[in-house]
C-alpha positions in Angstrom: 37.8 -48.0 36.9 39.8 -46.3 34.2 39.3 -46.1 30.4 41.2 -44.3 27.7 39.2 -41.3 26.3 40.7 -38.5 24.3 38.9 -35.2 24.6 39.1 -31.7 26.1 37.6 -30.3 29.3 35.3 -28.0 27.4 33.9 -30.8 25.2 33.4 -33.1 28.2 31.5 -30.4 30.0 29.2 -30.0 27.1 28.7 -33.7 26.6 28.0 -34.4 30.3 25.7 -31.4 31.0 28.2 -29.8 33.4 29.8 -26.4 33.6 33.5 -25.7 33.2 34.0 -23.5 36.2 37.8 -23.5 36.2 40.5 -24.1 33.7 40.8 -23.8 29.9 38.2 -25.4 27.6 41.2 -26.8 25.6 42.6 -28.7 28.6 43.5 -32.1 27.2 42.0 -35.3 28.7 43.5 -38.7 27.9 41.3 -41.0 30.0 38.4 -41.1 32.5 38.8 -42.7 35.9 36.4 -43.3 38.8 39.2 -44.7 41.0 41.5 -42.2 42.9 44.1 -44.9 43.1 44.4 -45.2 39.3 43.7 -41.7 37.9 45.9 -42.1 34.8 48.2 -39.6 33.3 46.4 -36.6 32.0 43.0 -38.0 33.1 39.6 -36.8 34.1 38.7 -37.9 37.6 35.0 -38.6 38.2 34.4 -38.8 42.0 31.4 -40.9 43.0 29.5 -41.2 46.2 28.3 -44.4 48.0 27.0 -45.4 51.3 30.6 -45.7 52.8 32.7 -43.6 50.5 33.0 -40.3 48.8 35.4 -39.9 45.9 35.4 -36.1 46.4 37.6 -36.6 49.4 40.5 -37.4 47.1 40.2 -34.4 44.8 42.6 -32.2 46.8 45.4 -34.8 46.8 45.0 -35.6 43.1 45.1 -32.0 42.2 48.0 -31.2 44.5 50.0 -34.1 43.1 49.2 -33.1 39.5 47.8 -36.6 39.0 44.9 -35.4 36.8 44.3 -32.7 34.3 40.6 -32.3 35.2 38.0 -33.4 37.6 34.2 -33.3 38.0 32.7 -32.3 41.3 29.3 -31.8 43.0 30.9 -29.6 45.7 31.2 -25.8 45.9 34.7 -24.6 46.4 36.5 -27.2 44.4 37.0 -24.7 41.6 39.5 -22.9 44.0 41.4 -26.1 44.4 41.5 -26.5 40.6 42.7 -22.8 40.3 45.5 -23.3 42.8 46.9 -26.4 41.2 46.2 -25.7 37.6 43.4 -28.2 36.9 40.2 -27.9 35.0 37.0 -28.3 37.1 33.6 -29.4 35.8 30.7 -28.7 38.1 27.9 -31.2 38.0 24.7 -31.8 40.0 25.3 -35.6 40.0 28.6 -37.0 38.9 27.2 -40.5 38.3 24.5 -39.1 36.1 27.1 -36.9 34.4 29.2 -40.0 33.7 26.2 -41.6 32.1 25.5 -38.6 29.9 29.1 -38.4 28.8 28.9 -42.1 27.7 25.6 -41.6 26.0 26.9 -38.6 24.0 30.0 -40.6 23.0 27.9 -43.6 21.9 25.6 -41.3 19.9 28.5 -39.6 18.2 30.0 -42.9 16.9 26.8 -44.8 16.2 27.9 -48.5 16.2 25.2 -51.2 16.1 24.7 -51.9 19.8 23.2 -55.1 21.2 22.0 -55.0 24.8 21.7 -58.1 26.9 19.9 -58.6 30.2 18.2 -61.4 32.1 18.3 -63.3 35.4 20.9 -65.9 34.3 23.3 -66.3 31.3 24.0 -62.6 30.6 27.7 -62.8 30.8 28.0 -66.0 28.9 25.6 -64.9 26.2 27.5 -61.6 25.9 30.8 -63.5 25.4 29.2 -65.7 22.8 27.7 -62.9 20.8 30.9 -60.9 21.0 32.8 -63.8 19.6 30.3 -64.1 16.7 30.5 -60.3 15.9 34.2 -59.5 16.6 36.2 -59.6 13.4 39.5 -57.7 13.5 38.7 -56.1 16.9 35.6 -54.5 15.5 33.3 -55.3 18.4 33.3 -53.7 21.9 32.0 -55.5 25.0 31.9 -55.1 28.8 35.0 -56.7 30.3 34.3 -59.2 33.0 30.8 -58.4 34.4 31.1 -54.6 34.4 27.4 -54.3 33.9 26.3 -51.6 36.4 25.9 -47.8 36.4 29.6 -47.4 36.6 30.8 -50.2 34.4 28.4 -49.7 31.5 29.3 -46.0 30.9 33.0 -46.6 31.3 32.7 -49.5 28.7 30.9 -47.2 26.2 33.6 -44.5 26.6 35.9 -47.1 25.1 34.1 -47.0 21.8 36.4 -46.1 18.9 35.8 -45.5 15.2 36.9 -49.1 14.4 34.0 -50.6 16.4 31.2 -51.6 14.1 29.3 -53.4 16.9 29.1 -53.3 20.7 27.7 -56.0 23.0 26.7 -54.5 26.3 25.5 -56.5 29.3 23.0 -54.6 31.6 22.7 -55.8 35.2 20.7 -54.7 38.1 19.3 -55.6 41.5 16.8 -52.8 41.9 13.9 -51.5 39.8 14.9 -48.6 37.6 18.5 -49.5 37.1 18.1 -51.1 33.7 15.9 -48.2 32.7 18.8 -45.8 33.4 21.3 -48.0 31.7 19.2 -48.6 28.6 18.8 -44.8 28.1 22.6 -44.6 28.0 23.2 -47.6 25.9 20.3 -47.1 23.4 20.3 -50.7 22.1 19.6 -51.2 18.4 18.8 -54.8 19.2 18.3 -56.5 22.6 18.0 -59.9 24.2 16.4 -61.1 27.4 18.0 -64.4 28.4 15.4 -65.4 30.9 13.4 -64.3 34.0 13.7 -66.1 37.3 14.0 -65.8 41.0 16.8 -63.3 41.4 17.0 -60.2 43.6 13.6 -60.9 45.1 14.7 -59.1 48.2 14.5 -55.9 46.2 12.0 -56.7 43.5 9.4 -58.6 45.5 8.3 -61.3 43.0 9.3 -63.0 39.8 6.8 -60.7 38.1 8.8 -57.7 39.5 11.9 -59.3 38.0 10.2 -59.5 34.6 9.2 -55.8 34.8 12.7 -54.8 35.7 14.2 -56.7 32.8 11.6 -55.2 30.5 13.1 -51.8 31.2 15.7 -52.5 28.6 13.0 -51.7 26.1 12.8 -48.1 27.3 16.1 -47.3 25.5 15.1 -48.8 22.2 13.7 -47.0 19.1 10.3 -48.1 17.6 10.7 -51.0 15.2 13.8 -52.5 16.8 13.9 -56.2 17.5 14.1 -57.7 20.9 14.8 -61.4 21.4 12.9 -63.1 24.2 13.4 -66.6 25.7 10.0 -68.3 24.8 10.5 -71.0 27.5 11.1 -68.6 30.4 8.7 -67.3 32.9 6.7 -64.2 31.8 7.7 -64.6 28.2 4.2 -63.6 27.1 4.3 -60.6 29.4 7.6 -59.5 27.9 6.3 -60.0 24.3 3.2 -57.9 25.1 5.3 -55.2 26.6 7.4 -55.1 23.5 4.4 -54.7 21.2 3.1 -51.9 23.4 6.4 -50.1 22.9 6.2 -50.6 19.1 9.1 -53.0 19.2 9.3 -56.3 17.2 9.6 -59.2 19.6 11.2 -62.4 18.4 11.1 -65.6 20.5 13.7 -68.3 20.8 13.6 -71.5 22.7 13.3 -75.3 22.6 9.5 -75.6 22.9 7.1 -75.7 20.0 5.9 -72.2 19.0 9.2 -70.3 19.4 10.0 -68.2 16.4 13.6 -69.5 16.5 13.9 -73.1 17.5 16.7 -75.6 16.9 16.0 -78.6 14.8 17.9 -80.7 17.4 20.4 -80.3 20.2 22.6 -82.6 22.3 24.7 -82.3 25.5 27.9 -84.0 26.4 30.6 -83.7 29.0 32.4 -80.7 27.4 30.2 -79.7 24.5 26.8 -78.6 23.4 25.6 -79.1 19.8 22.5 -77.6 18.1 21.2 -77.6 14.6 19.5 -74.5 13.4 17.9 -74.3 9.9 20.0 -77.3 8.8 23.3 -75.8 10.0 25.1 -77.6 12.9 26.8 -75.5 15.6 29.0 -76.7 18.5 30.5 -74.9 21.5 32.9 -76.4 24.1 30.7 -75.5 27.1 28.3 -77.6 29.2 24.7 -77.7 30.1 21.2 -77.1 28.8 21.4 -73.4 29.9 24.2 -72.9 27.4 22.0 -74.3 24.6 19.7 -71.3 25.3 22.7 -68.9 25.6 24.1 -70.1 22.3 20.7 -70.0 20.6 20.1 -66.4 21.7 23.5 -65.3 20.6 23.1 -67.0 17.2 19.7 -65.5 16.7 21.0 -61.9 17.3 24.1 -62.5 15.2 22.1 -63.8 12.3 19.9 -60.7 12.6 23.0 -58.6 12.3 24.1 -60.3 9.1 26.8 -62.7 10.4 27.2 -65.7 8.1 26.7 -69.3 9.2 30.4 -70.1 8.4 31.6 -67.3 10.6 29.2 -68.3 13.4 30.3 -71.9 13.4 34.0 -71.0 13.6 33.5 -68.4 16.3 31.2 -70.5 18.5 33.6 -73.4 18.4 36.2 -71.1 20.0 34.0 -70.0 22.9 35.0 -71.1 26.4 33.2 -71.2 29.7 33.6 -67.9 31.7 35.5 -68.4 34.9 33.4 -70.1 37.7 30.4 -70.4 35.4 29.9 -74.1 34.8 33.6 -74.9 34.3 34.0 -78.7 34.0 37.4 -80.0 35.3 38.1 -83.7 35.1 40.6 -85.4 37.4 40.0 -88.8 39.0 36.5 -87.3 39.5 34.8 -84.5 37.7 34.2 -81.1 39.3 31.6 -78.7 37.9 32.7 -75.3 39.2 29.6 -73.1 39.0 30.5 -70.9 41.9 30.3 -67.4 40.4 26.7 -67.0 41.6 23.5 -68.8 42.4 19.8 -68.5 42.4 16.9 -71.0 42.2 16.7 -70.9 38.4 20.4 -71.4 37.8 20.5 -74.1 40.4 17.7 -76.1 38.9 19.3 -75.8 35.5 22.7 -77.0 36.8 21.2 -80.0 38.6 19.2 -81.0 35.5 22.1 -80.6 33.2 24.3 -82.9 35.3 21.6 -85.5 35.4 21.4 -85.5 31.6 25.1 -85.3 30.8 26.3 -87.8 33.5 23.5 -90.4 33.7 25.6 -93.3 35.1 27.8 -91.4 37.4 27.5 -91.0 41.2 26.5 -87.3 41.6 27.4 -85.1 44.5 25.9 -81.6 45.1 27.8 -79.1 47.2 25.6 -76.1 47.7 25.6 -72.9 49.7 23.3 -69.9 50.3 21.5 -68.2 47.5 21.3 -64.5 48.4 18.8 -61.7 47.8 15.7 -63.8 47.9 14.0 -61.9 50.8 11.3 -63.5 52.8 10.9 -66.3 50.3 14.4 -67.5 50.8 13.6 -70.6 53.0 11.0 -71.8 50.5 13.3 -71.4 47.5 16.1 -73.2 49.3 13.8 -76.1 50.2 12.7 -76.3 46.6 16.3 -76.5 45.5 16.8 -79.4 47.9 13.9 -81.2 46.4 15.5 -80.6 42.9 18.7 -82.3 44.2 16.7 -85.4 45.2 14.6 -85.4 42.0 17.7 -85.3 39.8 19.1 -88.4 41.4 22.1 -87.0 43.4 23.6 -89.6 45.7 25.1 -87.1 48.1 24.2 -83.5 49.2 26.6 -81.3 51.2 25.5 -77.9 52.3 27.1 -75.0 54.1 25.6 -71.6 55.1 22.6 -70.5 57.2 20.1 -70.5 54.4 21.6 -73.7 52.9 20.1 -75.6 55.9 16.8 -75.3 54.1 18.3 -77.0 51.0 19.2 -80.0 53.3 15.7 -79.9 54.8 14.1 -79.9 51.3 16.2 -82.9 50.1 15.3 -85.0 53.2 11.6 -84.2 52.8 11.9 -85.3 49.1 13.3 -88.7 50.1 17.0 -88.4 50.5 18.1 -90.3 53.6 20.0 -88.7 56.4 23.1 -90.6 55.4 23.0 -88.9 52.0 22.4 -85.3 53.3 25.0 -83.5 55.4 25.0 -79.9 56.6 28.3 -78.3 57.8 28.9 -75.4 60.2 32.2 -74.4 58.7 33.8 -74.5 55.2 36.8 -76.4 56.6 34.5 -79.1 57.9 32.8 -79.3 54.5 36.1 -79.6 52.7 37.4 -82.3 55.0 34.3 -84.4 54.5 34.5 -84.1 50.7 38.2 -85.1 50.8 37.1 -88.3 52.6 34.0 -89.1 50.7 34.3 -88.1 47.1 35.3 -91.1 45.0 36.9 -91.7 41.6 34.3 -91.3 38.9 32.0 -89.0 40.9 30.6 -85.8 39.4 30.7 -83.0 41.9 28.6 -79.8 41.4 29.8 -76.8 43.5 27.5 -73.8 43.6 26.6 -70.8 45.8 26.1 -67.1 45.7 29.1 -64.9 45.1 29.5 -63.8 48.7 29.9 -67.4 49.8 33.1 -67.8 47.8 32.4 -71.5 47.1 35.3 -71.5 44.5 37.5 -72.1 47.6 35.8 -75.6 47.9 36.2 -76.2 44.2 39.9 -75.4 44.3 40.4 -77.7 47.3 38.7 -80.5 45.5 41.1 -80.0 42.6 44.4 -79.8 44.5 
């Protein structure tokens, strides 16, 4: 990943907590890159280590080719490489941590109003909605795509410029402690937790563990700051209590009675959601009940930050579904491409939304594995199969080892064998759909990212 960043080697060393061990303090830096294939002219290379790679292996070639002006390193001896080839070398104990400190220092120096967003589902869509509400004349920064991890978040913050009055930063994770580290870099002035559900249970153990991990966003917030919490989500009361413990001001939003921010009404249609909030009607060209929550959360934060109703109406009307996240495509039949990722919470929401939006249509669910659920995976897949049956789907097609349990759950809930089909290969699944999907059907396609179920959605739309 590469981001423009104008500075000097000496200033970068001071900001990241490293030592400039070779080269001049005034060595110019024009960008920061973690990718040896895209170092950028006049850039600073930050070599990272992973289970199967070590960016330090590319320092010699980059220096020899004069592809960078400076680099960080955790290794002894790289200062000699820098001396030979005329580069600046910044010695760090941990280059990933140094990247985070560099970003945190840059964020503190510019001081925009930063909104942090986390949650099991809806993070990216809510980020895009809130960014649209706040971004006037390119005054708001956001993570591109879903660059929400310990590399993407710091690199995003390094893109802050004086013109940015706001930043909307999505914080992701799959292990405990990751959001804590990100929150201490981002230092949100306001935060939003979209929901808590059955995601990353393989690493977090339970939904309560998920809630605790999402609550880590509070660790980067100053006392008195507001955090917006989905009142209808699991562990909402726990999150609210944690916020009070940390001297934050929790604000709940949702559809159920008792939420601090609740729409007067809402409606769903094929390509649109509508909600009325304090007498003002808002609409967005997206689908599903989950997007009512996403829009409500984004509106709540934007209103807190002083955005006018007129601005919010116009901006929300221009929002579009993020790729492979509930994209509705209508041909002779309708395909709902929700293939970016999947977990039990998002699957239940998608199934219920299709039941509500398309009450008279023949509904087809095409589902694959939901990953990172650990020992509880078979149970959650069976429960998803039950949800398929409960929401009135006429046909269920599954592919993937874990997805067998979805088929089992649907049969146990009353769907006949003729309505439930499991496939050993993706090609067999696609061939069956080509023969059995009819005009007027509504087809939901969903699975975890690694299953690449967008291939099925694309074949349906050829």
